[in-house]
N, C-alpha and C positions, 0 to 999 in steps of 0.2 A: 504494500500500500504506500505509494509515493506521496510526498507532500506536494499537493497540486490543487488546482481548481478547474473543474470541468468548464470548458469553453475558453480557457486562457492558456496560452502557450508559454507565458513568461512570468506568471505570478510565483513569487518565492517568499514564503512566510518569514524566513530568517532575514532576508533583505528588507522586506516590507516593515517589519517591526522596528527597524532602525531608521526608516525614511521619514524624517520630520517634515520634509516638503510635501510628501504624499498625504501625511496627516493634516497638514494645513489646507491642502486642496479639498480634502474630504470635508473638513470643518466648514469651509466656505460654501460648498454645495449644500450641506445640511442647513446652513443658516438661511438658505433660500428654499428650504423644504424640498430640495431635489434629492430625494432618497435614492431613486433609481440611478441617477448620475453618480452619487457618492459610492454606491456599491460597484458600479462599473469601473469607476476610477481606481478604487482601492484594490480590486481584484483583476484589473487589466482585462476587462470584458469588452466585447464588440458593442458598438452603438446600437445595433439591431438585435441585441440579445433576446432570445425567446425561450430560455430554459424554463421548464415547469417545476416549480417548487412543491413537492408533495408533503403534506402534513395532514391535519384534520381536514383542510381544504387544499385544493391545488390552485396555485396562482402563478402568474408571470410578473416580471418587473413592471411592464406597462400597466397591467391591471392593478397592481399595488399602488403605483403612482397615481392612478385615477382615483382610487379609494381615498388616498391621502388628500387629494384635492377637494373631496366632499366635506372635509372637516368633521364636525360633530353632528352632522345631519343624520337623521334616521337612527339616532341612538348610538352612533359609532363611538362616542366618547362618554357614554353613560356608565361610568365605572362605579358610581356610589348610590346604587338603588337601595331603598330601605330593605332591611331583612324581612322576609315573609313572616307574618305573625308576630313581629316584634312589638312589645308593649312596655318594655322596660323604661322607667322614668329617666334613666341616664342615657338612653339611646334615642336620638332624634328620629322622628318619622321619616324625615328626608334631610339631606345635607345640601347646603348651597352649592350649586355647580354652574360652571366649572371653577376649580380653584384658581386664584390669581397667579400670574407668572412668578411672582417673588416667592410664593409658597412652594411652587413646583421646584424652583431653583434651590430652595433651602433643603428640600428632600434629596435631590440629586447630590448636593454638596455633602450629605452624610457619608457618602462612599468614596469621595475623592481622596487621593493620596495627600492632598494639601490640607486636610482637616483631620482632627482626631475624632473618630466616630462617636465616642461616648460624650465628648464635649459638644459636638454638633447636634447630637440628639437632645441634649439639655436645651440648647438654643432653639431647636425646632419647637419644643414645647413652650418655653418661656416667652417666645415672641409670637405665639399663635393667638388669634382671636377666639374667644369662647364659642363653642359649638361649631367651629369651622372644621373643614375637612382636615386641615393641617393639625388642629388640636387632636382630632380623633386618631390620625395616623401616628402622631408623636406618642400619645398615650398607649396605643396598641404596641408599637415597636419597643417602648420602654418596658411594657409588661412581659414581653417575650424574650427580651435580651437577658442572657444569663452567663455569668462567669463563676465557676465554682470557687468558693473562698480560698481553697488551697491551690487553685490553678494560677492565679494572678502572679504569684511569686515564681512559680515554676516556668510559666510561659514568658515572663518578662515582657508583657504586652507593651509595645512602644508608648512612651509618654510624650514624645515630641514628633513633630512632622519631619519627614525625611527631606533631604535636598532634592530638588526636581531632577538633577542630573543622575541621581542614584535610583530613580524609579523607572522600570521598563515601561515602554509605551503599551497601552491596553486599548486597542482599537474598538473592542466591543463596548467598552465603557463610553466611548465617544458616541457611537451609534445609539446606545441605550439612553444616554442623557438627552440627546436630541428627540428620541421617541417620547420621552416623558413630556417635554415641552410641546411637541406637536399634538400628542394625543390627550393633553390636559390631564395628566396622571400625577397625583401627589403622593402616591404610596399606598400600601395596603392598610385596611382597617376592617372592623367587623362588617361594615356595610358592603365593602368591595367583594367579600367572599361570595355574595349572592350572584355575582356575574358569572354566567356559565361558560363564556368563551372570551378569547382575547381579540386581537386585531389581525388584519391581513398582513401586516408588516412582519409578524412573528415567524411564519414559515421561512421567510427569506433570511432573517437573522439566525434562526436555528440551523439552516443549511450551511451558512457561512461561518458561524461562530459556535453554536451549540445551544443547549436548552436553558442555560443559566449563566449569569454574568458574574465573573469573579471580581471582587473588590480588592483594593490594596490590602485592607485589613484582613480579609479572609485568606489571601495568599500568604501573608506574613504569619498569621496564626498557624497555618498548615506547615510553614517552614519551621516554626518554633516547636510545633508538635512532633515533627519528624525527627528532629535532633540528629540529622545525618543519616537516618534510615531511609531505605527505599520506600517510595509511595507507590503502591499497586493501585492504579486507576482502573477500576473494574467497570466495564461498560463505558469505555473511554470515548466512544463515538468518533467524532472527527479530530479529537485530540487537542482541542483548544485549551482546556484546563491543564492538560499535561504540558503543553507548550509554555503556557504562562508560568506554571510552577517551575519549569526549568529556567525561565528567565529570572526567577527569584532564587536560583541556586540549588534547587532540589534535584535529586535523582528519581526519575519516575519510570515505572514500567506500565505502559498503556496496554490494556487487554480488552478486546471486544470480539463479539461473535460475528460481527459484520452483517447482521440481519437488516440493519437500517442503512439507507443510502444518504450520503451527504454530498453536497456540491464541492465543498472545500475540505481538504485534509491537511491539518497543520503539522503532523508528525509522520515520519516515514517508517517507524519501527514498531507499529502496533502489532502485538501478538494476536493472531486470529484464533480465539479459543474461548470456550465456556469458562467463566470466572472460577467456578468451583473446581473444575478440572485443573486450571492453572495453579490454584492453591494446593491441590493434592500433589502436583508435580514439584511444588516448591515448599515442602515441609510445612504445609498448612499456612504459610506466610508468617511463621513464628517471629521473625525479626523485621517485618515490614508493617507499614501503616496501610490499613485497608480503606481506600477512598471509593465512594460511590457518588457520582454526580448525576443527579436526576434519575435514580433507579426506576425501572418500569414497574407498573402496578402488577402485571401478570406474572405467571410463573415461568421458569426456564424449561420445565418439563410439562408438555401438554398445553402450555400457553394460557391456562385459565385459572390457576391458583392465585388467589389474592395475596400479593406480597411474596410470591414464590421466589422471585429473583433475590430479594433482600434476605429472606429466610435462608435460602440455600447458601448464600455467601457467608452469612454470620455463623451458620452451622459448620461450614468447612474451615473457617478461619481459626487458627491456633495462636494468633498474636494477641496483643493487649490494647491496641488503639484503633478505633473505628471513626472515620469521618464521613459524613453524609451531607450532600448538598441537595436540598429539595424543599417542597412546600412545608410550611409549618401550620397550615390551617386544614380544614376538612374538605377542600375542594377535590381531593382524590387524584391529583396530578402525578404524584410520585409515591412509590413504595406500596401504599395501601389505599384501597378504595374508600374505606369507612373509618379510618383512624389515622392520626398523625404518627410520624416516626417516633416522636418522643413518647406518645401513649403506648406504642408497641413495645418500646424498650422497657418502659416501667412495668408493663403487664407481663411480658413474656421473657424478658432478659434481665432479671433483677440483679444478676452478678455484675452488670455493667453500670458504671456511674456516669451520669451526664456531667461533663466538664465545661463545655462551651455550647451556647446556642446564641448566635448573633445573626441579625438580618443582613442580607446581601442585596444588591440592586434587584428589584422586582419589576418585571415587565408589566405593562398595564393589565390590570385584572388578576394579577398573580401575587403570590406571597412567599418569597424564598428566604431560606436561612441556611447557615452552616452549623451542623451539629458535630460535636466531638465527644466520644465516649471512651472511658478507660475501664478495662477489666479490673475488678476489685471493688471492695466496699467503700473505700475512701482514699483520697489522695494521700492522706497521712500515712497509710500503710506502705506507700511506695518508698518512704524514707527520703533523706535529703538528696541522695543520688538517684532517686527514682525518676521515671519519665512519664509524661502524659502522652 
């Protein structure tokens, strides 16, 4: 599986990630809401590109650009519908929509390398108007964000912003931040969970980058969690997370069964294999970090067992650190159709301790987070030289 993009004879991810001029051209096109032009520019695609992006729906770049031109008509930007049957006094029957641009910008800023997420989350709440979408989003993200008391000292989570020159370019973040502004998305909250589908832009972004957007904080936490160990990226897809983790200095083993088709592939060394079989051939992954980015809901055997992919891998894994990137609400997009990953771990895997749960950039209508679990009852049992 070569690093390549279907329809482009010259796209090279290693060169692209260092091309500041290309990044500037993309940003200029996105500032004019020319999404199709930005994708063609970044991936060196022909002007008459007609590739069909298959996901829940099938779209082409011209079709997506047309939908973008419709703006919020026909409910295309209606992300904050009231929850069905909601009667709670602290949940408004409806939220003012759309959120103002400065609130959207405050949400995207949460995940920039130029801010500390914890501090930015505090600012998101303190500067929000009462009963606004921003206030609901800030309260929700604060309620779900969790760092185990014993993990902060072990992880040494950064307390200051890095210098720009030390931060690898993250093109997915650029496209995602633009999508928030264009789609009038201010982040997840209880009301947004009721939205059954996302937007036509998403299949294009999934094909080129993947199902979830890595933030600087999430990549750095995974680097600190790994502590020099190999990260086994199970169900690695087109390899964008593996690629970005390598930019942050990690050693990554991408593994995927190649059942899904992607337009762009960011790494050339994906092992085509079932994840549980890979673990069995590698001592159960005893000294590797098990990473699952957007694990599928169905099973690996028979295709129909709820959470089978996740269950199979955790059963086969003999190591002590699991990281999962997926939804943290009940929309059923990842791992399990009717429960969250955190609920599954608490109910069926009590020997694992939740160490980290932090929000990551969520595409419109979704609600994504990074989870990290450590095998053992408490971080204290690991000792001063222990690892998470």
